[in-house]
C-alpha positions in Angstrom: -86.6 170.9 -29.6 -85.1 168.6 -32.3 -81.7 170.2 -31.9 -81.8 169.6 -28.1 -82.4 165.9 -28.7 -79.3 165.3 -30.8 -76.7 163.3 -29.1 -73.1 164.4 -29.5 -70.8 161.7 -31.0 -67.9 161.3 -28.7 -66.5 158.1 -30.2 -63.1 158.0 -31.8 -62.4 158.4 -35.5 -62.0 154.9 -36.9 -60.6 156.0 -40.2 -56.9 156.0 -39.1 -57.2 152.3 -37.9 -58.6 151.3 -41.2 -56.1 153.3 -43.2 -53.2 151.9 -41.2 -54.4 148.4 -41.6 -54.7 148.9 -45.3 -51.6 151.0 -45.7 -49.1 148.8 -43.8 -50.4 145.6 -45.4 -50.3 147.1 -48.9 -46.7 148.3 -48.4 -45.6 144.8 -47.3 -47.3 143.0 -50.1 -45.9 145.4 -52.7 -42.4 145.1 -51.3 -42.9 141.5 -52.4 -44.4 142.5 -55.8 -41.4 144.8 -56.4 -39.2 141.7 -56.0 -37.6 142.5 -52.6 -38.7 139.3 -50.9 -40.9 136.2 -51.3 -44.5 136.0 -50.4 -44.7 134.3 -47.0 -46.6 133.9 -43.8 -45.8 137.5 -42.7 -47.8 139.0 -45.5 -50.6 136.5 -45.3 -50.9 137.1 -41.5 -51.0 140.8 -42.0 -53.7 140.3 -44.6 -55.8 138.3 -42.2 -55.3 140.4 -39.0 -54.4 144.0 -39.8 -55.4 144.4 -43.4 -58.5 142.2 -42.9 -59.9 142.2 -39.4 -58.8 145.7 -38.4 -60.4 147.2 -41.5 -63.6 145.3 -40.9 -63.7 146.6 -37.4 -63.1 150.1 -38.7 -65.9 149.7 -41.2 -68.3 148.6 -38.5 -67.2 151.6 -36.4 -67.8 153.9 -39.4 -71.3 152.4 -39.7 -72.0 153.4 -36.1 -71.0 157.0 -37.1 -73.3 156.9 -40.1 -70.5 157.1 -42.6 -71.6 155.0 -45.6 -68.4 155.7 -47.6 -66.2 154.6 -44.7 -68.3 151.6 -44.0 -68.3 150.4 -47.6 -64.5 151.1 -48.1 -63.1 149.6 -44.9 -65.4 146.6 -44.8 -64.9 145.9 -48.5 -61.1 146.2 -48.4 -60.9 144.2 -45.1 -62.8 141.4 -46.9 -60.5 141.9 -49.9 -57.5 141.1 -47.8 -59.3 138.0 -46.3 -60.2 136.8 -49.8 -56.7 137.5 -51.1 -55.3 135.3 -48.3 -57.9 132.7 -49.1 -56.7 132.5 -52.7 -53.3 131.4 -51.5 -54.3 129.1 -48.6 -57.5 127.4 -49.7 -55.7 125.3 -52.5 -53.3 123.9 -49.9 -56.0 122.8 -47.5 -56.5 119.4 -49.2 -60.2 120.0 -50.1 -59.7 119.5 -53.9 -59.9 123.2 -54.9 -57.2 124.6 -57.1 -55.9 128.2 -57.1 -57.4 130.6 -59.6 -56.6 130.3 -63.3 -54.9 133.3 -64.9 -58.2 134.6 -66.3 -59.9 134.3 -62.9 -57.2 136.2 -61.2 -57.3 138.9 -63.9 -61.1 139.2 -63.4 -60.6 139.4 -59.6 -58.1 142.2 -59.9 -60.1 144.0 -62.5 -63.3 143.9 -60.5 -61.4 145.4 -57.5 -60.0 148.1 -59.8 -63.5 149.0 -61.1 -64.8 149.1 -57.5 -61.9 151.3 -56.4 -62.2 153.6 -59.4 -65.9 154.2 -58.5 -65.0 154.7 -54.8 -62.5 157.3 -55.9 -65.4 159.5 -57.0 -66.6 159.4 -53.4 -63.4 161.1 -52.4 -63.8 164.2 -54.6 -65.2 166.3 -51.9 -62.9 165.1 -49.1 -59.2 165.8 -49.2 -56.2 165.4 -51.5 -54.6 162.7 -49.3 -57.6 160.4 -49.5 -57.9 161.0 -53.2 -54.3 160.0 -53.6 -55.0 156.7 -51.8 -57.9 155.8 -53.9 -56.5 156.9 -57.3 -53.2 155.1 -56.7 -55.0 152.0 -55.5 -57.1 152.0 -58.7 -54.0 152.2 -60.8 -52.4 149.4 -58.7 -55.3 147.0 -59.3 -55.2 147.6 -63.0 -51.4 147.3 -63.2 -51.6 144.0 -61.4 -54.4 142.8 -63.7 -52.2 143.6 -66.7 -49.2 142.0 -65.2 -51.1 138.8 -64.5 -52.7 138.8 -67.9 -49.5 139.3 -69.8 -47.1 137.6 -67.4 -44.8 140.6 -67.7 -42.5 140.7 -64.8 -41.5 144.4 -65.5 -45.1 145.5 -65.1 -45.4 143.4 -62.0 -42.4 145.2 -60.5 -43.7 148.6 -61.5 -47.0 147.7 -59.9 -45.0 146.8 -56.7 -43.4 150.2 -56.5 -46.7 152.0 -57.3 -48.3 149.9 -54.5 -45.6 150.9 -52.1 -46.5 154.5 -52.9 -50.2 153.8 -52.4 -49.7 152.1 -49.1 -47.5 154.9 -47.7 -50.1 157.5 -48.9 -52.7 155.6 -46.7 -50.2 155.5 -43.8 -49.6 159.3 -44.2 -53.4 160.0 -44.3 -53.9 157.9 -41.1 -51.0 159.3 -39.1 -51.9 162.9 -40.2 -55.4 162.4 -38.7 -54.0 160.9 -35.5 -51.2 163.5 -34.9 -53.4 166.5 -35.9 -56.1 165.4 -33.6 -53.7 164.6 -30.7 -52.1 168.1 -31.0 -55.3 170.0 -31.7 -53.8 171.7 -34.8 -52.7 170.8 -38.3 -49.1 169.5 -38.3 -49.5 167.2 -41.3 -51.8 168.7 -43.9 -54.4 166.7 -45.7 -55.2 169.5 -48.2 -59.0 169.7 -48.1 -60.8 170.1 -51.4 -62.1 173.7 -51.7 
Protein backbone atom coordinates (compact mmCIF):
# COMPACT_ATOMS: atom_id res chain seq x y z
CA UNK A 1 0.00 0.00 0.00
CA UNK A 2 2.83 2.40 0.89
CA UNK A 3 4.49 1.87 -2.52
CA UNK A 4 1.22 2.69 -4.28
CA UNK A 5 1.06 6.03 -2.43
CA UNK A 6 4.47 7.26 -3.63
CA UNK A 7 4.25 10.10 -6.11
CA UNK A 8 6.61 9.96 -9.06
CA UNK A 9 8.83 13.05 -9.32
CA UNK A 10 8.42 14.44 -12.82
CA UNK A 11 10.15 17.77 -12.19
CA UNK A 12 13.30 18.66 -14.11
CA UNK A 13 16.80 18.16 -12.75
CA UNK A 14 17.87 21.57 -11.36
CA UNK A 15 21.56 20.65 -11.07
CA UNK A 16 22.55 21.76 -14.60
CA UNK A 17 21.09 25.23 -13.96
CA UNK A 18 23.07 25.60 -10.75
CA UNK A 19 26.25 24.18 -12.26
CA UNK A 20 26.01 26.47 -15.31
CA UNK A 21 25.40 29.53 -13.13
CA UNK A 22 28.40 28.59 -11.03
CA UNK A 23 30.60 27.51 -13.93
CA UNK A 24 30.10 30.43 -16.29
CA UNK A 25 30.46 33.02 -13.54
CA UNK A 26 33.57 31.28 -12.20
CA UNK A 27 35.20 31.20 -15.64
CA UNK A 28 34.54 34.92 -16.19
CA UNK A 29 35.86 35.96 -12.76
CA UNK A 30 38.95 33.84 -13.19
CA UNK A 31 39.69 35.22 -16.64
CA UNK A 32 40.04 38.45 -14.66
CA UNK A 33 42.13 36.73 -11.95
CA UNK A 34 44.42 35.37 -14.67
CA UNK A 35 44.99 38.97 -15.78
CA UNK A 36 43.10 38.89 -19.07
CA UNK A 37 40.78 41.84 -18.28
CA UNK A 38 39.73 44.14 -15.46
CA UNK A 39 37.03 43.42 -12.92
CA UNK A 40 33.94 45.24 -14.16
CA UNK A 41 30.17 45.35 -14.19
CA UNK A 42 29.93 42.27 -16.46
CA UNK A 43 31.45 40.00 -13.80
CA UNK A 44 29.48 41.63 -10.99
CA UNK A 45 26.21 41.33 -12.94
CA UNK A 46 26.93 37.65 -13.61
CA UNK A 47 27.65 37.26 -9.89
CA UNK A 48 24.27 38.73 -8.98
CA UNK A 49 22.05 37.11 -11.57
CA UNK A 50 23.51 33.86 -12.90
CA UNK A 51 26.04 32.93 -10.24
CA UNK A 52 23.80 34.24 -7.47
CA UNK A 53 20.08 34.11 -8.20
CA UNK A 54 20.12 31.15 -10.61
CA UNK A 55 22.00 29.02 -8.08
CA UNK A 56 19.64 29.99 -5.28
CA UNK A 57 16.70 28.99 -7.49
CA UNK A 58 18.45 25.67 -8.27
CA UNK A 59 19.05 25.14 -4.55
CA UNK A 60 15.36 25.68 -3.76
CA UNK A 61 14.45 23.26 -6.55
CA UNK A 62 16.87 20.68 -5.08
CA UNK A 63 15.13 21.13 -1.71
CA UNK A 64 11.82 20.27 -3.38
CA UNK A 65 13.45 17.07 -4.66
CA UNK A 66 14.73 16.20 -1.17
CA UNK A 67 18.40 16.63 -2.13
CA UNK A 68 20.15 18.06 0.94
CA UNK A 69 23.56 18.18 -0.75
CA UNK A 70 22.23 20.03 -3.81
CA UNK A 71 20.22 22.42 -1.65
CA UNK A 72 23.20 23.24 0.55
CA UNK A 73 25.66 23.55 -2.34
CA UNK A 74 23.63 25.64 -4.77
CA UNK A 75 22.05 27.91 -2.18
CA UNK A 76 25.39 28.48 -0.43
CA UNK A 77 27.33 29.23 -3.60
CA UNK A 78 24.52 31.44 -4.89
CA UNK A 79 24.79 33.42 -1.68
CA UNK A 80 28.59 33.36 -2.01
CA UNK A 81 28.28 35.18 -5.33
CA UNK A 82 25.89 37.76 -3.89
CA UNK A 83 28.20 38.34 -0.92
CA UNK A 84 31.21 38.54 -3.23
CA UNK A 85 29.51 41.26 -5.28
CA UNK A 86 28.54 42.99 -2.05
CA UNK A 87 32.19 43.18 -1.02
CA UNK A 88 32.82 45.34 -4.08
CA UNK A 89 29.69 47.47 -4.24
CA UNK A 90 28.82 48.15 -0.58
CA UNK A 91 31.89 50.35 0.05
CA UNK A 92 30.87 52.58 -2.87
CA UNK A 93 27.31 53.11 -1.66
CA UNK A 94 28.21 56.06 0.56
CA UNK A 95 27.11 54.44 3.82
CA UNK A 96 30.51 54.71 5.53
CA UNK A 97 31.52 51.08 5.22
CA UNK A 98 34.97 50.29 3.88
CA UNK A 99 35.98 47.23 1.88
CA UNK A 100 37.47 44.31 3.79
CA UNK A 101 40.98 44.51 5.18
CA UNK A 102 43.44 41.97 3.82
CA UNK A 103 42.99 39.73 6.87
CA UNK A 104 39.23 39.83 6.51
CA UNK A 105 39.35 38.84 2.85
CA UNK A 106 41.80 36.03 3.64
CA UNK A 107 39.40 34.78 6.35
CA UNK A 108 36.47 35.00 3.91
CA UNK A 109 38.26 32.95 1.24
CA UNK A 110 39.60 30.47 3.80
CA UNK A 111 36.15 29.83 5.26
CA UNK A 112 34.78 29.16 1.76
CA UNK A 113 37.74 26.84 1.15
CA UNK A 114 37.02 24.89 4.32
CA UNK A 115 33.30 24.66 3.48
CA UNK A 116 34.06 23.51 -0.06
CA UNK A 117 36.60 20.95 1.15
CA UNK A 118 33.97 19.47 3.46
CA UNK A 119 31.39 19.49 0.66
CA UNK A 120 33.89 17.59 -1.50
CA UNK A 121 33.40 14.61 0.83
CA UNK A 122 29.72 14.67 -0.14
CA UNK A 123 30.73 13.96 -3.75
CA UNK A 124 32.68 10.79 -3.04
CA UNK A 125 29.78 8.52 -3.99
CA UNK A 126 28.54 10.57 -6.95
CA UNK A 127 30.69 10.89 -10.08
CA UNK A 128 34.19 11.95 -11.06
CA UNK A 129 32.96 15.10 -12.81
CA UNK A 130 31.33 16.49 -9.66
CA UNK A 131 34.35 15.49 -7.60
CA UNK A 132 36.55 17.47 -10.00
CA UNK A 133 34.36 20.55 -9.57
CA UNK A 134 34.50 20.49 -5.77
CA UNK A 135 38.16 19.52 -5.45
CA UNK A 136 39.30 22.18 -7.92
CA UNK A 137 37.08 24.77 -6.19
CA UNK A 138 38.64 23.90 -2.83
CA UNK A 139 42.10 24.42 -4.32
CA UNK A 140 40.93 27.70 -5.90
CA UNK A 141 39.70 29.20 -2.63
CA UNK A 142 42.93 28.35 -0.83
CA UNK A 143 45.09 29.65 -3.70
CA UNK A 144 43.16 32.92 -3.65
CA UNK A 145 43.50 33.17 0.14
CA UNK A 146 47.28 32.67 -0.17
CA UNK A 147 47.49 35.20 -3.01
CA UNK A 148 45.62 37.82 -0.99
CA UNK A 149 47.60 37.09 2.20
CA UNK A 150 50.97 37.34 0.45
CA UNK A 151 50.12 39.87 -2.25
CA UNK A 152 51.84 37.50 -4.72
CA UNK A 153 50.61 38.29 -8.24
CA UNK A 154 52.00 35.01 -9.64
CA UNK A 155 49.90 32.95 -7.21
CA UNK A 156 46.90 35.11 -8.10
CA UNK A 157 47.44 34.41 -11.80
CA UNK A 158 47.88 30.68 -11.16
CA UNK A 159 44.64 30.76 -9.14
CA UNK A 160 42.96 32.42 -12.13
CA UNK A 161 43.92 29.62 -14.50
CA UNK A 162 42.99 26.98 -11.92
CA UNK A 163 39.63 28.75 -11.53
CA UNK A 164 39.07 28.67 -15.28
CA UNK A 165 39.59 24.91 -15.15
CA UNK A 166 37.17 24.66 -12.19
CA UNK A 167 34.50 26.69 -13.99
CA UNK A 168 34.79 24.67 -17.19
CA UNK A 169 34.58 21.42 -15.19
CA UNK A 170 31.23 22.65 -13.80
CA UNK A 171 30.06 23.65 -17.29
CA UNK A 172 31.00 20.20 -18.62
CA UNK A 173 29.16 18.50 -15.75
CA UNK A 174 26.04 20.60 -16.40
CA UNK A 175 26.00 20.17 -20.17
CA UNK A 176 26.71 16.43 -19.91
CA UNK A 177 23.59 16.03 -17.76
CA UNK A 178 21.46 18.10 -20.16
CA UNK A 179 22.72 16.47 -23.37
CA UNK A 180 22.68 12.92 -21.98
CA UNK A 181 19.12 13.36 -20.72
CA UNK A 182 17.94 15.00 -23.96
CA UNK A 183 19.36 12.12 -26.01
CA UNK A 184 18.36 9.32 -23.65
CA UNK A 185 21.89 7.92 -23.65
CA UNK A 186 25.39 8.77 -22.46
CA UNK A 187 27.14 11.04 -24.93
CA UNK A 188 29.31 12.90 -22.42
CA UNK A 189 30.42 10.56 -19.63
CA UNK A 190 30.33 11.63 -16.00
CA UNK A 191 32.30 8.57 -14.78
CA UNK A 192 30.21 7.30 -11.87
CA UNK A 193 32.00 6.12 -8.76
CA UNK A 194 31.95 2.34 -8.58
